[in-house]
PyMOL commands that place a pseudoatom at each C-alpha (Angstrom):
pseudoatom trace, name=CA, resn=MET, resi=1, chain=A, elem=C, hetatm=0, pos=[92.412, 20.769, 78.043]
pseudoatom trace, name=CA, resn=PHE, resi=2, chain=A, elem=C, hetatm=0, pos=[91.630, 17.653, 75.995]
pseudoatom trace, name=CA, resn=CYS, resi=3, chain=A, elem=C, hetatm=0, pos=[91.064, 17.227, 72.263]
pseudoatom trace, name=CA, resn=THR, resi=4, chain=A, elem=C, hetatm=0, pos=[87.380, 16.605, 71.503]
pseudoatom trace, name=CA, resn=ASN, resi=5, chain=A, elem=C, hetatm=0, pos=[88.302, 14.261, 68.666]
pseudoatom trace, name=CA, resn=CYS, resi=6, chain=A, elem=C, hetatm=0, pos=[90.956, 11.916, 70.068]
pseudoatom trace, name=CA, resn=GLY, resi=7, chain=A, elem=C, hetatm=0, pos=[91.020, 12.735, 73.813]
pseudoatom trace, name=CA, resn=HIS, resi=8, chain=A, elem=C, hetatm=0, pos=[94.723, 13.617, 73.789]
pseudoatom trace, name=CA, resn=GLU, resi=9, chain=A, elem=C, hetatm=0, pos=[95.765, 16.276, 76.309]
pseudoatom trace, name=CA, resn=ILE, resi=10, chain=A, elem=C, hetatm=0, pos=[96.706, 19.586, 74.688]
pseudoatom trace, name=CA, resn=THR, resi=11, chain=A, elem=C, hetatm=0, pos=[97.809, 22.960, 76.026]
pseudoatom trace, name=CA, resn=SER, resi=12, chain=A, elem=C, hetatm=0, pos=[95.159, 25.610, 76.597]
pseudoatom trace, name=CA, resn=ASP, resi=13, chain=A, elem=C, hetatm=0, pos=[96.609, 27.967, 73.984]
pseudoatom trace, name=CA, resn=ALA, resi=14, chain=A, elem=C, hetatm=0, pos=[96.905, 25.351, 71.208]
pseudoatom trace, name=CA, resn=ARG, resi=15, chain=A, elem=C, hetatm=0, pos=[94.989, 25.934, 68.013]
pseudoatom trace, name=CA, resn=PHE, resi=16, chain=A, elem=C, hetatm=0, pos=[95.240, 22.327, 66.780]
pseudoatom trace, name=CA, resn=CYS, resi=17, chain=A, elem=C, hetatm=0, pos=[95.730, 18.927, 68.391]
pseudoatom trace, name=CA, resn=ALA, resi=18, chain=A, elem=C, hetatm=0, pos=[99.273, 17.646, 67.869]
pseudoatom trace, name=CA, resn=GLN, resi=19, chain=A, elem=C, hetatm=0, pos=[98.012, 14.048, 67.822]
pseudoatom trace, name=CA, resn=CYS, resi=20, chain=A, elem=C, hetatm=0, pos=[95.164, 14.160, 65.262]
pseudoatom trace, name=CA, resn=GLY, resi=21, chain=A, elem=C, hetatm=0, pos=[95.238, 17.694, 63.801]
pseudoatom trace, name=CA, resn=GLN, resi=22, chain=A, elem=C, hetatm=0, pos=[91.685, 18.570, 64.894]
pseudoatom trace, name=CA, resn=GLY, resi=23, chain=A, elem=C, hetatm=0, pos=[91.094, 22.306, 65.392]
pseudoatom trace, name=CA, resn=THR, resi=24, chain=A, elem=C, hetatm=0, pos=[90.317, 23.460, 68.913]
pseudoatom trace, name=CA, resn=GLY, resi=25, chain=A, elem=C, hetatm=0, pos=[87.967, 26.269, 67.850]
pseudoatom trace, name=CA, resn=PHE, resi=26, chain=A, elem=C, hetatm=0, pos=[90.509, 28.976, 68.585]
pseudoatom trace, name=CA, resn=GLU, resi=27, chain=A, elem=C, hetatm=0, pos=[91.880, 28.950, 65.035]
pseudoatom trace, name=CA, resn=THR, resi=28, chain=A, elem=C, hetatm=0, pos=[88.914, 30.977, 63.737]
pseudoatom trace, name=CA, resn=ALA, resi=29, chain=A, elem=C, hetatm=0, pos=[88.643, 33.292, 66.737]
pseudoatom trace, name=CA, resn=PRO, resi=30, chain=A, elem=C, hetatm=0, pos=[90.141, 36.788, 66.705]
pseudoatom trace, name=CA, resn=ALA, resi=31, chain=A, elem=C, hetatm=0, pos=[93.664, 36.968, 68.124]
pseudoatom trace, name=CA, resn=GLY, resi=32, chain=A, elem=C, hetatm=0, pos=[92.746, 38.202, 71.618]
pseudoatom trace, name=CA, resn=ASP, resi=33, chain=A, elem=C, hetatm=0, pos=[89.414, 36.410, 71.962]
pseudoatom trace, name=CA, resn=ARG, resi=34, chain=A, elem=C, hetatm=0, pos=[89.802, 33.172, 73.902]
pseudoatom trace, name=CA, resn=GLY, resi=35, chain=A, elem=C, hetatm=0, pos=[86.103, 32.900, 74.824]
pseudoatom trace, name=CA, resn=TYR, resi=36, chain=A, elem=C, hetatm=0, pos=[85.105, 31.259, 71.525]
pseudoatom trace, name=CA, resn=TYR, resi=37, chain=A, elem=C, hetatm=0, pos=[83.563, 27.813, 71.706]
pseudoatom trace, name=CA, resn=ALA, resi=38, chain=A, elem=C, hetatm=0, pos=[81.967, 25.736, 68.967]
pseudoatom trace, name=CA, resn=PRO, resi=39, chain=A, elem=C, hetatm=0, pos=[78.192, 25.448, 69.318]
pseudoatom trace, name=CA, resn=ARG, resi=40, chain=A, elem=C, hetatm=0, pos=[76.829, 22.342, 70.973]
pseudoatom trace, name=CA, resn=ARG, resi=41, chain=A, elem=C, hetatm=0, pos=[75.104, 19.955, 68.614]
pseudoatom trace, name=CA, resn=LEU, resi=42, chain=A, elem=C, hetatm=0, pos=[72.424, 17.363, 69.278]
pseudoatom trace, name=CA, resn=TYR, resi=43, chain=A, elem=C, hetatm=0, pos=[73.417, 13.871, 68.105]
pseudoatom trace, name=CA, resn=ARG, resi=44, chain=A, elem=C, hetatm=0, pos=[72.282, 10.300, 68.700]
pseudoatom trace, name=CA, resn=LEU, resi=45, chain=A, elem=C, hetatm=0, pos=[75.096, 8.533, 70.499]
pseudoatom trace, name=CA, resn=THR, resi=46, chain=A, elem=C, hetatm=0, pos=[75.644, 5.106, 68.978]
pseudoatom trace, name=CA, resn=TYR, resi=47, chain=A, elem=C, hetatm=0, pos=[78.267, 4.153, 71.563]
pseudoatom trace, name=CA, resn=ASP, resi=48, chain=A, elem=C, hetatm=0, pos=[75.937, 4.715, 74.564]
pseudoatom trace, name=CA, resn=LYS, resi=49, chain=A, elem=C, hetatm=0, pos=[72.617, 3.486, 73.237]
pseudoatom trace, name=CA, resn=GLN, resi=50, chain=A, elem=C, hetatm=0, pos=[69.904, 1.165, 74.470]
pseudoatom trace, name=CA, resn=ILE, resi=51, chain=A, elem=C, hetatm=0, pos=[67.562, 1.377, 71.465]
pseudoatom trace, name=CA, resn=GLY, resi=52, chain=A, elem=C, hetatm=0, pos=[68.577, 4.224, 69.184]
pseudoatom trace, name=CA, resn=GLY, resi=53, chain=A, elem=C, hetatm=0, pos=[70.818, 6.530, 71.207]
pseudoatom trace, name=CA, resn=VAL, resi=54, chain=A, elem=C, hetatm=0, pos=[68.258, 9.364, 71.350]
pseudoatom trace, name=CA, resn=CYS, resi=55, chain=A, elem=C, hetatm=0, pos=[68.107, 9.583, 75.151]
pseudoatom trace, name=CA, resn=ALA, resi=56, chain=A, elem=C, hetatm=0, pos=[71.905, 9.383, 75.422]
pseudoatom trace, name=CA, resn=GLY, resi=57, chain=A, elem=C, hetatm=0, pos=[72.251, 12.223, 72.925]
pseudoatom trace, name=CA, resn=ILE, resi=58, chain=A, elem=C, hetatm=0, pos=[69.718, 14.388, 74.749]
pseudoatom trace, name=CA, resn=ALA, resi=59, chain=A, elem=C, hetatm=0, pos=[71.447, 13.654, 78.072]
pseudoatom trace, name=CA, resn=LYS, resi=60, chain=A, elem=C, hetatm=0, pos=[74.832, 14.669, 76.675]
pseudoatom trace, name=CA, resn=TYR, resi=61, chain=A, elem=C, hetatm=0, pos=[73.379, 17.825, 75.112]
pseudoatom trace, name=CA, resn=LEU, resi=62, chain=A, elem=C, hetatm=0, pos=[71.680, 18.868, 78.374]
pseudoatom trace, name=CA, resn=ASP, resi=63, chain=A, elem=C, hetatm=0, pos=[74.594, 17.607, 80.522]
pseudoatom trace, name=CA, resn=LEU, resi=64, chain=A, elem=C, hetatm=0, pos=[72.311, 15.374, 82.592]
pseudoatom trace, name=CA, resn=ASP, resi=65, chain=A, elem=C, hetatm=0, pos=[72.384, 11.720, 83.614]
pseudoatom trace, name=CA, resn=VAL, resi=66, chain=A, elem=C, hetatm=0, pos=[71.187, 9.428, 80.832]
pseudoatom trace, name=CA, resn=THR, resi=67, chain=A, elem=C, hetatm=0, pos=[69.102, 7.343, 83.270]
pseudoatom trace, name=CA, resn=LEU, resi=68, chain=A, elem=C, hetatm=0, pos=[67.105, 10.425, 84.286]
pseudoatom trace, name=CA, resn=ILE, resi=69, chain=A, elem=C, hetatm=0, pos=[66.374, 11.228, 80.632]
pseudoatom trace, name=CA, resn=ARG, resi=70, chain=A, elem=C, hetatm=0, pos=[65.300, 7.630, 79.950]
pseudoatom trace, name=CA, resn=VAL, resi=71, chain=A, elem=C, hetatm=0, pos=[62.919, 7.664, 82.923]
pseudoatom trace, name=CA, resn=LEU, resi=72, chain=A, elem=C, hetatm=0, pos=[61.465, 10.999, 81.800]
pseudoatom trace, name=CA, resn=VAL, resi=73, chain=A, elem=C, hetatm=0, pos=[60.969, 9.720, 78.240]
pseudoatom trace, name=CA, resn=VAL, resi=74, chain=A, elem=C, hetatm=0, pos=[59.181, 6.587, 79.477]
pseudoatom trace, name=CA, resn=ALA, resi=75, chain=A, elem=C, hetatm=0, pos=[57.014, 8.663, 81.840]
pseudoatom trace, name=CA, resn=ALA, resi=76, chain=A, elem=C, hetatm=0, pos=[56.140, 11.084, 79.038]
pseudoatom trace, name=CA, resn=ALA, resi=77, chain=A, elem=C, hetatm=0, pos=[55.263, 8.180, 76.752]
pseudoatom trace, name=CA, resn=ILE, resi=78, chain=A, elem=C, hetatm=0, pos=[52.955, 6.674, 79.363]
pseudoatom trace, name=CA, resn=CYS, resi=79, chain=A, elem=C, hetatm=0, pos=[51.303, 10.012, 80.192]
pseudoatom trace, name=CA, resn=THR, resi=80, chain=A, elem=C, hetatm=0, pos=[50.631, 10.925, 76.556]
pseudoatom trace, name=CA, resn=GLY, resi=81, chain=A, elem=C, hetatm=0, pos=[49.547, 7.462, 75.537]
pseudoatom trace, name=CA, resn=VAL, resi=82, chain=A, elem=C, hetatm=0, pos=[52.076, 4.904, 74.460]
pseudoatom trace, name=CA, resn=LEU, resi=83, chain=A, elem=C, hetatm=0, pos=[51.705, 5.330, 70.697]
pseudoatom trace, name=CA, resn=PRO, resi=84, chain=A, elem=C, hetatm=0, pos=[52.473, 9.097, 70.491]
pseudoatom trace, name=CA, resn=GLY, resi=85, chain=A, elem=C, hetatm=0, pos=[55.503, 8.683, 72.748]
pseudoatom trace, name=CA, resn=VAL, resi=86, chain=A, elem=C, hetatm=0, pos=[56.882, 5.771, 70.733]
pseudoatom trace, name=CA, resn=LEU, resi=87, chain=A, elem=C, hetatm=0, pos=[56.227, 7.634, 67.471]
pseudoatom trace, name=CA, resn=ALA, resi=88, chain=A, elem=C, hetatm=0, pos=[58.025, 10.716, 68.801]
pseudoatom trace, name=CA, resn=TYR, resi=89, chain=A, elem=C, hetatm=0, pos=[61.023, 8.589, 69.821]
pseudoatom trace, name=CA, resn=PHE, resi=90, chain=A, elem=C, hetatm=0, pos=[61.310, 6.904, 66.432]
pseudoatom trace, name=CA, resn=LEU, resi=91, chain=A, elem=C, hetatm=0, pos=[60.834, 10.238, 64.657]
pseudoatom trace, name=CA, resn=ALA, resi=92, chain=A, elem=C, hetatm=0, pos=[63.690, 11.686, 66.741]
pseudoatom trace, name=CA, resn=MET, resi=93, chain=A, elem=C, hetatm=0, pos=[65.760, 8.602, 65.883]
pseudoatom trace, name=CA, resn=ILE, resi=94, chain=A, elem=C, hetatm=0, pos=[65.232, 9.298, 62.175]
pseudoatom trace, name=CA, resn=ILE, resi=95, chain=A, elem=C, hetatm=0, pos=[65.829, 13.069, 62.372]
pseudoatom trace, name=CA, resn=MET, resi=96, chain=A, elem=C, hetatm=0, pos=[68.823, 13.244, 64.752]
pseudoatom trace, name=CA, resn=PRO, resi=97, chain=A, elem=C, hetatm=0, pos=[72.217, 12.657, 63.092]
pseudoatom trace, name=CA, resn=LYS, resi=98, chain=A, elem=C, hetatm=0, pos=[74.508, 9.930, 64.449]
pseudoatom trace, name=CA, resn=ASP, resi=99, chain=A, elem=C, hetatm=0, pos=[77.658, 10.570, 66.430]
pseudoatom trace, name=CA, resn=SER, resi=100, chain=A, elem=C, hetatm=0, pos=[79.408, 7.250, 65.985]
pseudoatom trace, name=CA, resn=GLY, resi=101, chain=A, elem=C, hetatm=0, pos=[82.683, 8.443, 67.484]
pseudoatom trace, name=CA, resn=VAL, resi=102, chain=A, elem=C, hetatm=0, pos=[84.359, 6.559, 70.255]
pseudoatom trace, name=CA, resn=MET, resi=103, chain=A, elem=C, hetatm=0, pos=[83.510, 7.286, 73.853]
pseudoatom trace, name=CA, resn=ARG, resi=104, chain=A, elem=C, hetatm=0, pos=[85.668, 10.098, 75.171]
pseudoatom trace, name=CA, resn=PRO, resi=105, chain=A, elem=C, hetatm=0, pos=[88.157, 8.989, 77.823]
pseudoatom trace, name=CA, resn=ALA, resi=106, chain=A, elem=C, hetatm=0, pos=[87.669, 10.303, 81.317]
pseudoatom trace, name=CA, resn=PRO, resi=107, chain=A, elem=C, hetatm=0, pos=[90.424, 12.532, 82.663]
pseudoatom trace, name=CA, resn=MET, resi=108, chain=A, elem=C, hetatm=0, pos=[93.035, 10.482, 84.462]
pseudoatom trace, name=CA, resn=THR, resi=109, chain=A, elem=C, hetatm=0, pos=[93.431, 11.007, 88.169]
pseudoatom trace, name=CA, resn=THR, resi=110, chain=A, elem=C, hetatm=0, pos=[96.611, 10.287, 90.025]
pseudoatom trace, name=CA, resn=THR, resi=111, chain=A, elem=C, hetatm=0, pos=[96.900, 9.158, 93.583]
pseudoatom trace, name=CA, resn=VAL, resi=112, chain=A, elem=C, hetatm=0, pos=[99.902, 9.839, 95.761]
pseudoatom trace, name=CA, resn=THR, resi=113, chain=A, elem=C, hetatm=0, pos=[100.980, 7.168, 98.173]
pseudoatom trace, name=CA, resn=ASN, resi=114, chain=A, elem=C, hetatm=0, pos=[103.598, 7.431, 100.872]
pseudoatom trace, name=CA, resn=VAL, resi=115, chain=A, elem=C, hetatm=0, pos=[106.387, 4.967, 100.348]
for i in range(1, 115): cmd.bond("trace and resi %d" % i, "trace and resi %d" % (i + 1))
show_as sticks, trace
zoom trace
């Protein structure tokens, strides 16, 4: 399991990250309940943006590829008329809060070679 704040690897039964002190979500759960997870939140991602980070935030929230979301947003804007689609995008850019954190590191993979 990895810390959602700093990306440091932590044990699965840890309540806090030893590196940054961020809670894992288990500190507020009842003693035997390990199925507690913090709710997902919709943010604009400033580290993976093209214009405002809206499509990147939606893609992360829905766990889809950001390119697919961008194509769907452009197609929806063209189908509804360009002005309503652009207005909806900029309205979402104003309403959605920023997540200006650093990009989370990918889990490291190790390869074994015969020597």
